[in-house]
C-alpha positions as CSV (number, residue, x, y, z in Angstrom):
1,M,-29.0,-12.5,17.3
2,L,-28.3,-10.2,20.1
3,N,-26.1,-7.5,18.8
4,K,-22.8,-8.3,21.3
5,F,-21.1,-10.9,22.5
6,T,-17.6,-11.9,24.0
7,A,-15.0,-13.7,22.9
8,Q,-11.6,-14.2,23.3
9,V,-8.9,-13.6,19.7
10,E,-8.0,-16.4,18.2
11,D,-5.6,-15.2,15.4
12,V,-5.3,-12.1,13.3
13,S,-6.1,-11.8,9.8
14,F,-4.1,-11.0,7.0
15,K,-5.8,-7.6,6.9
16,G,-5.0,-6.9,10.4
17,L,-8.3,-7.5,11.9
18,A,-9.0,-9.6,15.3
19,V,-10.7,-12.8,14.1
20,V,-13.1,-13.7,17.0
21,K,-15.5,-16.9,16.7
22,R,-19.6,-15.9,18.5
23,P,-19.7,-17.9,21.3
24,S,-23.4,-19.2,20.2
25,D,-22.9,-20.9,17.6
26,Q,-19.0,-20.7,16.2
27,K,-19.5,-17.8,13.8
28,T,-16.0,-15.9,12.2
29,F,-16.1,-12.6,12.9
30,F,-13.4,-10.0,11.7
31,C,-12.9,-6.9,14.7
32,T,-10.7,-3.5,15.2
33,G,-9.9,-2.4,18.3
34,A,-8.6,-5.9,19.7
35,W,-5.2,-7.8,19.9
36,L,-4.5,-11.5,19.9
37,D,-5.3,-13.1,23.1
38,E,-7.3,-10.2,24.3
39,E,-11.3,-11.0,25.5
40,A,-13.2,-8.3,24.7
41,E,-17.2,-7.3,24.2
42,F,-17.6,-7.2,20.9
43,E,-20.6,-5.2,18.8
44,I,-21.2,-6.4,15.6
45,T,-21.3,-3.2,12.7
46,S,-22.3,-5.7,10.1
47,E,-23.3,-9.5,9.2
48,K,-23.3,-12.1,6.3
49,K,-24.1,-15.8,5.9
50,N,-20.9,-17.1,6.7
51,Y,-18.7,-14.3,8.8
52,G,-19.0,-10.7,10.2
53,F,-17.7,-7.9,11.4
54,A,-17.6,-6.5,14.7
55,K,-15.8,-4.1,16.8
56,A,-14.6,-3.3,20.9
57,T,-16.5,-1.7,22.9
58,S,-14.2,-3.1,25.7
59,I,-11.5,-5.2,26.7
60,I,-11.8,-7.3,29.8
61,T,-8.5,-8.9,29.4
62,K,-5.9,-7.1,27.9
63,S,-2.7,-7.9,25.8
64,P,0.4,-7.2,28.0
65,F,1.7,-5.8,24.6
66,R,-1.0,-3.4,24.6
67,L,0.1,0.3,25.0
68,E,-1.6,2.4,27.8
69,D,-1.2,6.2,25.8
70,P,-1.0,5.4,22.1
71,A,1.1,8.1,20.3
72,C,-2.0,9.2,18.3
73,K,-4.9,10.1,19.6
74,L,-6.8,9.6,16.3
75,S,-6.3,6.1,15.7
76,G,-9.5,4.6,17.6
77,I,-12.0,2.9,15.8
78,E,-14.8,5.1,16.1
79,S,-16.7,7.2,13.4
80,T,-14.5,10.4,14.4
81,D,-11.2,8.6,14.7
82,C,-8.5,8.6,11.5
83,S,-8.4,4.7,11.5
84,G,-5.0,5.1,9.5
85,C,-2.9,3.6,11.9
86,P,-5.4,0.4,13.5
87,W,-2.5,-1.0,15.1
88,S,-0.6,2.0,16.6
89,F,-2.4,0.7,20.5
90,I,0.4,-2.5,20.1
91,D,3.8,-2.7,20.9
92,Y,6.1,-2.1,17.8
93,D,8.2,-5.2,18.5
94,Q,4.8,-7.4,19.2
95,Q,3.7,-5.9,15.4
96,L,7.0,-7.0,14.0
97,T,6.2,-10.7,15.6
98,V,3.0,-11.1,13.9
99,K,3.4,-9.5,10.5
100,E,5.9,-12.2,10.1
101,R,3.5,-14.5,11.7
102,I,0.7,-13.7,9.2
103,L,2.9,-14.1,6.2
104,K,4.4,-17.4,7.1
105,S,0.5,-18.6,7.2
106,Q,-0.1,-17.4,4.1
107,L,2.6,-19.4,2.8
108,S,2.1,-22.6,4.6
109,R,-1.6,-22.4,2.5
110,S,0.1,-21.9,-0.1
111,K,1.0,-24.3,-3.4
112,I,5.2,-23.2,-2.8
113,K,4.6,-23.8,1.0
114,D,7.1,-27.0,0.3
115,L,9.6,-24.0,-1.2
116,V,9.7,-22.3,2.1
117,T,11.7,-23.7,5.1
118,D,13.5,-22.4,8.1
119,T,16.8,-21.8,6.5
120,N,15.4,-19.3,4.0
121,F,12.7,-17.7,5.4
122,K,14.7,-14.7,6.9
123,S,13.8,-12.4,10.0
124,I,11.7,-9.2,8.8
125,I,13.5,-6.0,8.8
126,R,12.6,-3.8,11.6
127,S,11.8,-0.1,10.4
128,E,14.6,2.4,12.4
129,K,11.6,4.7,13.3
130,N,8.5,3.2,13.5
131,W,7.2,6.9,14.1
132,A,7.9,10.2,12.2
133,Y,9.1,8.3,9.0
134,R,6.3,8.9,6.5
135,N,7.7,11.0,3.6
136,R,4.4,11.5,1.7
137,A,1.1,11.6,2.6
138,E,-2.3,12.5,0.8
139,L,-4.6,15.0,2.7
140,K,-8.3,15.7,1.9
141,S,-10.0,19.0,2.5
142,D,-13.2,21.0,2.2
143,G,-12.1,24.3,1.9
144,K,-12.4,24.6,5.7
145,K,-10.9,21.5,7.5
146,V,-7.9,19.5,6.2
147,G,-7.3,15.7,7.7
148,Y,-7.7,12.0,6.4
149,I,-10.7,10.0,5.5
150,S,-12.2,7.3,8.0
151,S,-12.1,3.9,7.5
152,V,-15.3,3.7,9.5
153,S,-17.5,6.9,8.6
154,K,-15.8,7.7,5.1
155,K,-16.1,11.5,6.1
156,L,-13.4,14.0,6.6
157,V,-11.7,13.6,10.1
158,P,-9.9,17.1,10.6
159,I,-6.3,16.8,12.2
160,T,-3.5,19.2,13.0
161,S,-1.2,17.1,13.0
162,C,-0.2,13.5,12.1
163,P,2.5,11.8,14.2
164,V,3.4,9.0,11.2
165,L,4.3,12.2,9.2
166,T,8.5,13.6,9.4
167,E,9.3,16.5,10.6
168,D,9.6,18.4,7.4
169,L,5.9,16.9,6.5
170,Q,4.3,17.6,10.0
171,T,5.7,21.5,9.3
172,K,4.2,21.4,5.9
173,L,0.8,20.2,7.5
174,K,1.0,23.3,10.0
175,N,1.4,25.6,7.4
176,I,-1.8,24.4,5.0
177,T,-3.7,24.7,8.1
178,K,-2.8,28.1,8.5
179,D,-4.3,28.3,4.8
180,L,-7.9,27.6,6.3
181,P,-10.4,28.4,5.0
182,N,-9.9,28.3,1.2
183,K,-12.2,28.3,-1.3
184,T,-10.1,26.9,-3.9
185,W,-10.0,23.9,-1.9
186,E,-13.8,23.7,-1.5
187,K,-15.8,21.6,-4.0
188,Q,-16.1,22.9,-7.2
189,S,-18.6,20.6,-9.1
190,T,-21.9,18.4,-7.9
191,K,-20.9,16.2,-10.6
192,S,-17.5,15.7,-9.2
193,T,-16.9,11.7,-7.7
194,S,-15.4,12.9,-4.2
195,N,-16.3,15.4,-1.8
196,Y,-12.9,16.7,-1.1
197,T,-10.1,18.7,-2.9
198,H,-6.8,16.1,-2.6
199,L,-3.8,17.5,-1.5
200,F,-0.5,15.9,-2.2
201,I,3.0,16.3,0.0
202,N,6.0,15.4,0.2
203,E,9.5,16.0,0.4
204,H,10.5,17.5,-2.6
205,F,7.7,20.8,-2.8
206,D,7.3,23.5,-0.6
207,R,3.0,23.7,-0.8
208,P,0.8,20.8,-1.9
209,V,-0.1,19.5,-5.2
210,V,-3.7,19.7,-5.2
211,N,-5.9,17.3,-7.1
212,T,-2.8,15.6,-9.4
213,R,-0.9,12.8,-8.3
214,T,2.6,13.1,-7.6
215,S,5.1,10.3,-9.5
216,F,5.1,7.4,-7.0
217,E,8.1,6.6,-4.4
218,Q,8.8,4.9,-1.3
219,G,6.6,6.0,1.7
220,N,9.5,5.2,4.1
221,S,12.9,6.7,3.1
222,G,14.5,4.1,5.8
223,Q,13.4,1.5,5.1
224,N,13.8,2.3,1.0
225,Q,17.1,2.1,1.4
226,E,17.4,-0.9,3.2
227,L,14.9,-2.4,0.3
228,K,17.4,-1.0,-2.1
229,S,20.8,-2.3,-0.4
230,W,18.5,-6.0,-0.4
231,L,18.2,-5.4,-3.9
232,T,22.0,-4.9,-4.5
233,K,23.1,-7.7,-2.2
234,Q,21.0,-10.4,-3.9
235,I,22.3,-9.3,-7.6
236,K,26.0,-9.4,-6.6
237,E,25.8,-13.0,-4.7
238,I,24.5,-14.5,-8.5
239,D,27.2,-16.1,-9.7
240,D,27.4,-13.9,-13.1
241,T,29.7,-11.1,-13.6
242,D,27.9,-10.2,-17.1
243,L,23.5,-10.3,-16.8
244,S,21.5,-8.9,-19.1
245,T,18.8,-8.0,-16.9
246,L,14.8,-7.0,-17.3
247,E,13.1,-4.7,-14.8
248,L,9.6,-4.5,-15.1
249,F,7.5,-1.8,-13.1
250,C,10.8,0.6,-12.9
251,G,8.1,3.8,-12.2
252,S,10.7,6.7,-11.9
253,G,13.6,4.6,-11.5
254,N,14.2,4.1,-7.3
255,L,15.1,0.5,-7.7
256,T,17.5,1.3,-11.3
257,T,20.0,3.4,-10.4
258,E,21.1,0.5,-7.4
259,I,20.7,-2.3,-10.3
260,L,23.3,0.1,-12.7
261,K,25.8,0.0,-9.8
262,T,25.9,-4.2,-9.7
263,Q,27.7,-6.1,-12.3
264,I,24.9,-6.3,-15.0
265,S,26.0,-5.9,-18.8
266,D,22.8,-4.2,-19.6
267,L,19.5,-3.4,-18.5
268,T,15.8,-2.8,-20.2
269,A,13.5,-1.3,-18.0
270,I,9.9,-1.2,-18.6
271,D,7.0,0.8,-17.5
272,C,3.9,2.2,-18.6
273,D,4.6,6.3,-17.9
274,K,6.3,7.4,-20.8
275,K,7.2,11.0,-18.9
276,G,8.7,9.0,-16.2
277,L,11.4,6.5,-18.1
278,K,12.3,9.9,-20.5
279,R,13.3,11.3,-17.3
280,L,14.9,8.6,-16.2
281,K,16.9,7.5,-19.4
282,N,17.9,11.7,-19.3
283,K,19.3,11.2,-15.7
284,H,21.2,8.2,-16.8
285,A,23.3,8.9,-19.7
286,D,24.2,5.1,-19.6
287,E,25.0,2.8,-22.9
288,K,23.4,-0.1,-20.5
289,L,20.1,1.3,-19.7
290,H,17.4,0.9,-22.4
291,T,14.2,1.6,-21.6
292,D,10.1,1.0,-23.5
293,V,6.6,1.7,-22.4
294,I,4.7,-0.9,-22.0
295,D,1.5,-1.5,-20.4
296,L,2.4,-4.3,-18.0
297,F,-1.3,-5.6,-17.6
298,K,-2.3,-5.9,-20.6
299,P,1.0,-6.6,-22.9
300,E,1.2,-7.4,-26.5
301,D,2.7,-10.6,-27.5
302,S,5.6,-9.2,-29.1
303,F,6.6,-8.2,-25.5
304,F,7.0,-11.9,-24.5
305,K,9.3,-12.8,-27.7
306,N,12.7,-13.3,-28.2
307,R,13.9,-12.6,-24.5
308,T,17.0,-13.5,-23.5
309,E,17.7,-11.6,-20.3
310,E,19.1,-13.7,-17.4
311,L,17.9,-11.8,-14.8
312,L,14.4,-10.6,-13.9
313,I,13.6,-8.0,-11.2
314,L,10.0,-6.9,-10.4
315,D,8.6,-4.5,-8.2
316,P,5.0,-4.5,-9.2
317,P,1.6,-2.5,-7.5
318,R,-0.8,-4.5,-5.4
319,D,-2.8,-6.5,-8.0
320,G,0.8,-8.3,-8.8
321,F,1.9,-9.3,-12.5
322,S,-0.5,-12.4,-13.1
323,H,1.4,-12.9,-16.6
324,L,5.0,-13.6,-14.3
325,G,4.8,-17.6,-15.7
326,K,4.5,-17.0,-19.5
327,L,7.3,-14.7,-19.6
328,A,9.2,-16.3,-17.2
329,S,8.9,-19.6,-20.0
330,N,9.8,-17.4,-22.8
331,M,13.2,-16.4,-21.2
332,G,15.2,-19.4,-22.3
333,S,18.6,-17.6,-20.0
334,L,16.2,-16.7,-17.2
335,S,18.5,-17.7,-14.6
336,D,17.0,-15.6,-11.3
337,I,13.9,-13.6,-10.5
338,I,13.8,-11.2,-7.8
339,Y,10.2,-9.8,-6.9
340,I,9.5,-7.2,-4.6
341,S,5.8,-7.3,-3.6
342,C,3.8,-4.7,-1.4
343,N,0.7,-7.4,-1.8
344,P,1.7,-11.0,0.3
345,I,-1.8,-12.4,-1.7
346,S,-0.9,-11.2,-5.5
347,F,3.1,-12.7,-4.6
348,I,2.1,-16.2,-4.1
349,K,-0.9,-16.0,-6.7
350,D,2.0,-14.8,-9.6
351,L,4.4,-17.8,-7.8
352,E,2.0,-20.5,-7.8
353,S,1.7,-19.0,-11.4
354,L,5.6,-19.2,-12.2
355,R,5.3,-23.1,-10.8
356,S,3.1,-24.3,-13.0
357,E,5.6,-23.0,-16.2
358,K,9.2,-22.9,-14.3
359,T,10.8,-25.0,-12.0
360,F,12.4,-22.7,-9.2
361,T,13.6,-22.7,-5.8
362,I,13.3,-20.0,-3.3
363,E,17.3,-18.6,-2.2
364,T,15.8,-16.4,0.2
365,I,12.1,-14.8,1.3
366,Q,11.7,-12.2,3.7
367,A,9.2,-9.7,5.3
368,L,10.0,-5.7,5.3
369,D,7.7,-3.3,7.8
370,M,7.6,0.0,5.5
371,F,4.8,1.0,7.1
372,P,4.6,0.5,11.2
373,Q,1.6,0.7,13.2
374,T,-0.3,-0.9,10.1
375,P,-0.7,-4.4,9.1
376,H,0.8,-4.0,5.6
377,V,4.2,-5.6,4.5
378,E,6.5,-6.1,1.7
379,V,7.9,-9.6,0.6
380,L,11.6,-9.7,-1.2
381,C,12.3,-13.2,-2.5
382,H,15.0,-14.1,-4.7
383,I,14.2,-17.2,-6.5
384,K,16.5,-20.0,-8.4
385,V,15.3,-20.7,-12.0
386,L,16.4,-24.5,-12.4
């Protein structure tokens, strides 16, 4: 087979790649560097039995949504490009349209498709800022350079600026570059699995935190506020003024603070981070708040027993919460579930599991764009248990 072919993009995959079929045999290829409806020449980068991967080497027919001068000059598809913002060459409104389209497509192929309607599926919540929004970042350094790891070459791409970072983080990045070369950031051990020092920057620390991951927080402050406002609205619309509530994956309490402001009677917040829960409890000297340290990926049987909460709120990591169905079946008073997801695939899988245990309807489901210039999308869903 030839290493190159010309084709028109038919779709965009849930991972944000252009989907094309090779004309000679109709094999599907997932491609970087092209957009919906564009015709391009593609070079194959790898090929498996039923599908392959390729990159666009030249665009024959351009999309009207393609930007001629993207804000980031390192967002391309070559080994010297950062490639962390793979959609930055496309108009932002078009990004939102395709994100919503992808989510609808995933739902339409699922076992809960009949629960999603034109009425309960709401328009995506756009980010007020589509550049200069990111309030945290994980940089890498070899002591001589600082930057990101290319998804193409898996090597360090040096940077001196990053337009997706907030103004504060841009300043901190510039200060880091002034510290180079830095021997303390060189690789210290040949046994290390990483060739680079990890530098975590956020808006809380003046200096980078070295090789120690900081507490999780949403990476887009403006969209985090939209998320909290959405959550508060959903709780307040529940026809109950005395809700006993269970929050899973509470983390450092990003959502806990908002939940406590609503009409709940009591809140049990659960996470595996013992230190984080202690800080959360100290922050909220509230009789309504109870905390519990549990590994929610491997909960003991006692976790599921004698649960009397009426409202369940969860915001799991990308793997989702595979025990959702089992938990719900043991909550005899459960009336509402509010599920916030950073991965539509695990979200759908969890709701399919829930449906095998409980009858429910979807009050509202909505996408939120937490990370513009990327394919990533959050899913916000309010479920009514019958």
